[in-house]
C-alpha positions as a Python dict, from the first residue, in 0.01 Angstrom:
ca = {
    (1, 'M'): (0, 0, 0),
    (2, 'S'): (-46, -342, 161),
    (3, 'E'): (-11, -410, 534),
    (4, 'Q'): (287, -632, 458),
    (5, 'Q'): (471, -350, 277),
    (6, 'N'): (385, -109, 556),
    (7, 'Q'): (528, -351, 813),
    (8, 'E'): (849, -379, 611),
    (9, 'I'): (898, -3, 637),
    (10, 'M'): (831, -7, 1011),
    (11, 'D'): (1069, -298, 1066),
    (12, 'T'): (1347, -115, 882),
    (13, 'Q'): (1309, 178, 1119),
    (14, 'K'): (1299, -37, 1432),
    (15, 'D'): (1614, -221, 1322),
    (16, 'L'): (1813, 89, 1410),
    (17, 'F'): (1720, 47, 1776),
    (18, 'D'): (1721, -331, 1811),
    (19, 'E'): (1878, -401, 2151),
    (20, 'K'): (1941, -764, 2056),
    (21, 'K'): (2207, -657, 1804),
    (22, 'S'): (2557, -542, 1887),
    (23, 'T'): (2686, -207, 1762),
    (24, 'L'): (2896, -388, 1500),
    (25, 'Q'): (2595, -589, 1378),
    (26, 'K'): (2389, -271, 1346),
    (27, 'Y'): (2670, -106, 1152),
    (28, 'M'): (2692, -397, 909),
    (29, 'D'): (2314, -411, 864),
    (30, 'I'): (2268, -37, 817),
    (31, 'V'): (2587, 64, 634),
    (32, 'V'): (2761, -237, 480),
    (33, 'G'): (2444, -430, 397),
    (34, 'Q'): (2609, -769, 445),
    (35, 'R'): (2723, -968, 746),
    (36, 'G'): (3064, -1129, 772),
    (37, 'L'): (3415, -1009, 852),
    (38, 'A'): (3533, -1030, 489),
    (39, 'N'): (3253, -804, 365),
    (40, 'L'): (3314, -560, 647),
    (41, 'M'): (3689, -541, 587),
    (42, 'K'): (3650, -494, 209),
    (43, 'Y'): (3405, -209, 260),
    (44, 'E'): (3614, -42, 530),
    (45, 'L'): (3944, -63, 341),
    (46, 'I'): (3804, 65, 10),
    (47, 'M'): (3623, 355, 178),
    (48, 'L'): (3924, 435, 398),
    (49, 'F'): (4175, 456, 114),
    (50, 'C'): (3952, 594, -165),
    (51, 'S'): (3648, 791, -52),
    (52, 'W'): (3819, 1105, 76),
    (53, 'V'): (4108, 1137, -173),
    (54, 'P'): (4073, 1460, -378),
    (55, 'G'): (4164, 1536, -738),
    (56, 'A'): (4258, 1306, -1024),
    (57, 'L'): (4421, 1050, -794),
    (58, 'G'): (4096, 1003, -605),
    (59, 'L'): (3895, 963, -926),
    (60, 'V'): (4136, 696, -1053),
    (61, 'L'): (4138, 506, -723),
    (62, 'R'): (3759, 499, -710),
    (63, 'Q'): (3732, 391, -1074),
    (64, 'K'): (3963, 97, -1001),
    (65, 'L'): (3840, -15, -660),
    (66, 'Y'): (3471, 74, -633),
    (67, 'P'): (3369, -200, -881),
    (68, 'L'): (3494, -449, -620),
    (69, 'M'): (3240, -310, -373),
    (70, 'L'): (2939, -202, -579),
    (71, 'G'): (2677, -425, -739),
    (72, 'S'): (2799, -309, -1081),
    (73, 'M'): (2979, -8, -1228),
    (74, 'G'): (3021, 80, -1594),
    (75, 'R'): (3287, 259, -1793),
    (76, 'G'): (3380, 625, -1761),
    (77, 'V'): (3227, 670, -1414),
    (78, 'A'): (3354, 964, -1208),
    (79, 'I'): (3273, 955, -835),
    (80, 'G'): (3376, 1259, -635),
    (81, 'A'): (3532, 1284, -293),
    (82, 'N'): (3346, 1213, 32),
    (83, 'V'): (3055, 1031, -129),
    (84, 'M'): (2882, 821, 139),
    (85, 'I'): (2788, 474, 15),
    (86, 'R'): (2559, 237, 206),
    (87, 'H'): (2459, -114, 101),
    (88, 'P'): (2698, -96, -196),
    (89, 'K'): (2599, -435, -343),
    (90, 'K'): (2254, -291, -417),
    (91, 'I'): (2394, 8, -607),
    (92, 'H'): (2425, -34, -986),
    (93, 'I'): (2586, 240, -1197),
    (94, 'G'): (2592, 252, -1578),
    (95, 'D'): (2840, 413, -1817),
    (96, 'N'): (2960, 776, -1819),
    (97, 'V'): (2800, 868, -1487),
    (98, 'V'): (2916, 1157, -1267),
    (99, 'I'): (2850, 1156, -892),
    (100, 'D'): (2974, 1487, -752),
    (101, 'D'): (3143, 1544, -414),
    (102, 'N'): (2960, 1494, -82),
    (103, 'C'): (2666, 1296, -221),
    (104, 'V'): (2495, 1008, -39),
    (105, 'L'): (2403, 682, -215),
    (106, 'D'): (2207, 488, 47),
    (107, 'A'): (2041, 167, -79),
    (108, 'K'): (1956, 24, 262),
    (109, 'G'): (1673, -222, 314),
    (110, 'E'): (1614, -592, 362),
    (111, 'T'): (1395, -679, 61),
    (112, 'N'): (1451, -394, -186),
    (113, 'K'): (1659, -390, -505),
    (114, 'G'): (1827, -60, -421),
    (115, 'I'): (1958, 215, -651),
    (116, 'E'): (1990, 194, -1030),
    (117, 'I'): (2174, 476, -1205),
    (118, 'H'): (2166, 436, -1582),
    (119, 'N'): (2397, 580, -1850),
    (120, 'G'): (2493, 945, -1875),
    (121, 'V'): (2348, 1050, -1537),
    (122, 'F'): (2480, 1352, -1344),
    (123, 'V'): (2416, 1377, -968),
    (124, 'G'): (2507, 1719, -828),
    (125, 'R'): (2712, 1799, -521),
    (126, 'G'): (2549, 1728, -186),
    (127, 'T'): (2254, 1534, -327),
    (128, 'I'): (2108, 1245, -124),
    (129, 'L'): (1958, 932, -279),
    (130, 'T'): (1823, 731, 12),
    (131, 'C'): (1619, 411, 29),
    (132, 'H'): (1409, 299, 325),
    (133, 'N'): (1355, -52, 193),
    (134, 'G'): (1253, 109, -135),
    (135, 'D'): (1407, 149, -480),
    (136, 'I'): (1535, 447, -680),
    (137, 'I'): (1577, 430, -1058),
    (138, 'L'): (1743, 708, -1258),
    (139, 'E'): (1715, 639, -1631),
    (140, 'D'): (1953, 761, -1906),
    (141, 'N'): (2064, 1126, -1909),
    (142, 'V'): (1898, 1228, -1584),
    (143, 'N'): (2054, 1550, -1452),
    (144, 'I'): (2007, 1622, -1081),
    (145, 'G'): (2121, 1956, -939),
    (146, 'F'): (2297, 2039, -613),
    (147, 'N'): (2159, 1950, -269),
    (148, 'C'): (1853, 1755, -381),
    (149, 'V'): (1691, 1473, -180),
    (150, 'V'): (1527, 1164, -329),
    (151, 'S'): (1383, 947, -52),
    (152, 'S'): (1210, 620, -141),
    (153, 'L'): (1001, 393, 80),
    (154, 'S'): (871, 189, -215),
    (155, 'R'): (970, 297, -568),
    (156, 'I'): (1077, 624, -726),
    (157, 'I'): (1152, 623, -1097),
    (158, 'I'): (1285, 925, -1284),
    (159, 'K'): (1275, 854, -1656),
    (160, 'K'): (1528, 964, -1917),
    (161, 'N'): (1631, 1319, -2013),
    (162, 'H'): (1515, 1465, -1683),
    (163, 'L'): (1636, 1803, -1552),
    (164, 'M'): (1614, 1871, -1180),
    (165, 'A'): (1731, 2208, -1045),
    (166, 'A'): (1894, 2254, -705),
    (167, 'F'): (1726, 2190, -369),
    (168, 'C'): (1442, 1969, -497),
    (169, 'Y'): (1282, 1714, -263),
    (170, 'L'): (1110, 1395, -378),
    (171, 'V'): (951, 1227, -77),
    (172, 'G'): (830, 881, -173),
    (173, 'G'): (649, 800, 149),
    (174, 'D'): (435, 940, 427),
    (175, 'H'): (377, 904, 801),
    (176, 'D'): (47, 770, 927),
    (177, 'S'): (-128, 1015, 1159),
    (178, 'D'): (-475, 869, 1227),
    (179, 'R'): (-413, 812, 1597),
    (180, 'T'): (-387, 1100, 1843),
    (181, 'D'): (-293, 900, 2152),
    (182, 'I'): (64, 838, 2035),
    (183, 'P'): (316, 1058, 1848),
    (184, 'V'): (330, 1046, 1468),
    (185, 'L'): (688, 919, 1502),
    (186, 'E'): (560, 599, 1663),
    (187, 'Q'): (290, 532, 1404),
    (188, 'G'): (336, 345, 1078),
    (189, 'R'): (454, 467, 741),
    (190, 'S'): (305, 415, 395),
    (191, 'S'): (421, 467, 39),
    (192, 'K'): (268, 471, -309),
    (193, 'G'): (584, 580, -490),
    (194, 'I'): (662, 854, -743),
    (195, 'T'): (690, 834, -1122),
    (196, 'I'): (841, 1114, -1328),
    (197, 'E'): (808, 1056, -1701),
    (198, 'E'): (1058, 1147, -1975),
    (199, 'G'): (1182, 1499, -2039),
    (200, 'V'): (1048, 1665, -1723),
    (201, 'W'): (1206, 1982, -1582),
    (202, 'L'): (1168, 2055, -1210),
    (203, 'G'): (1256, 2412, -1112),
    (204, 'A'): (1459, 2500, -803),
    (205, 'S'): (1323, 2389, -464),
    (206, 'V'): (1029, 2189, -603),
    (207, 'S'): (878, 1932, -367),
    (208, 'V'): (707, 1623, -510),
    (209, 'L'): (492, 1433, -262),
    (210, 'D'): (420, 1061, -240),
    (211, 'G'): (181, 904, -489),
    (212, 'V'): (239, 1164, -763),
    (213, 'A'): (296, 1091, -1133),
    (214, 'I'): (436, 1375, -1347),
    (215, 'G'): (363, 1348, -1719),
    (216, 'R'): (626, 1359, -1993),
    (217, 'D'): (787, 1686, -2105),
    (218, 'S'): (615, 1888, -1834),
    (219, 'I'): (770, 2180, -1645),
    (220, 'I'): (720, 2252, -1275),
    (221, 'G'): (791, 2609, -1160),
    (222, 'A'): (1036, 2690, -882),
    (223, 'H'): (923, 2633, -521),
    (224, 'A'): (609, 2445, -626),
    (225, 'V'): (464, 2168, -410),
    (226, 'V'): (328, 1890, -633),
    (227, 'N'): (63, 1691, -447),
    (228, 'K'): (-137, 1550, -740),
    (229, 'N'): (-70, 1410, -1086),
    (230, 'V'): (52, 1641, -1362),
    (231, 'P'): (-53, 1577, -1727),
    (232, 'D'): (187, 1548, -2020),
    (233, 'F'): (340, 1873, -2156),
    (234, 'A'): (192, 2077, -1871),
    (235, 'I'): (339, 2386, -1713),
    (236, 'S'): (243, 2391, -1345),
    (237, 'A'): (343, 2612, -1055),
    (238, 'G'): (237, 2723, -709),
    (239, 'V'): (168, 2585, -362),
    (240, 'P'): (3, 2348, -421),
    (241, 'A'): (102, 2322, -787),
    (242, 'K'): (-174, 2410, -1035),
    (243, 'F'): (-195, 2350, -1410),
    (244, 'L'): (-125, 2672, -1605),
    (245, 'W'): (-114, 2569, -1971),
    (246, 'D'): (-17, 2303, -2222),
    (247, 'R'): (324, 2353, -2385),
    (248, 'R'): (193, 2218, -2717),
    (249, 'K'): (-74, 2489, -2760),
    (250, 'G'): (158, 2777, -2848),
    (251, 'K'): (205, 3133, -2727),
    (252, 'E'): (-131, 3273, -2847),
    (253, 'H'): (-329, 3005, -2665),
    (254, 'N'): (-134, 3072, -2348),
    (255, 'E'): (-204, 3446, -2372),
    (256, 'I'): (-578, 3376, -2407),
    (257, 'L'): (-569, 3160, -2095),
    (258, 'R'): (-395, 3439, -1903),
    (259, 'E'): (-650, 3700, -2015),
    (260, 'N'): (-941, 3473, -1925),
    (261, 'G'): (-787, 3419, -1584),
    (262, 'K'): (-759, 3796, -1528),
    (263, 'A'): (-1121, 3848, -1635),
    (264, 'E'): (-1246, 3579, -1397),
    (265, 'A'): (-1048, 3734, -1111),
    (266, 'K'): (-1212, 4077, -1168),
    (267, 'S'): (-1569, 3941, -1191),
}
């Protein structure tokens, strides 16, 4: 990552504590994403009268009024109650999308494009999609389980037909830690981004670290920590995740690999 990109991440963090800004200015910069009384009032009124309303009435109100606030919103979108939305103009939602209750869609940043949610996406209850001047792209038919976190400091793309089980964590950035004279919190941040190709299945509680690319139609076992690239059609598991076998090879090939592994362990 370039020094300029790294500085953009640092500046976004420092903006939270800028003493030159009033509390209202900080709120507009961090939450609303736009300055001006009209933008503030539109955001506040729509969230006040729509965001918390339960049941069918709430779904209808959000379908009618959220397009006035978001960057774009397609047909047949169902957004649950108590969904936190930040920088709404940088959030783009396609057709037939479901955002379950208590999610967070946070597109904050000064130079980023924000969050793109394509057609047929499901985002499970309590999931957080958060940008730190980065972008998040969910392609068609992505299915994200409950209480997952996708955090982007540069770019995270999850390609179509993805299945993500509950409690997964995609961390698209890292803290610098080269210096020992100051806390890690006060050092810079860097990001290479994460790419997950088509048809991938992440098991429950999988963590994917920054800079990783996961190949198409691969499967990652529950509780794995993925810290390096995964090839296409791979089954990987463990901490850190290790390649186990290729899904295309068939059952007999997989049994041979297991037996060879047992033999090597005994020798």
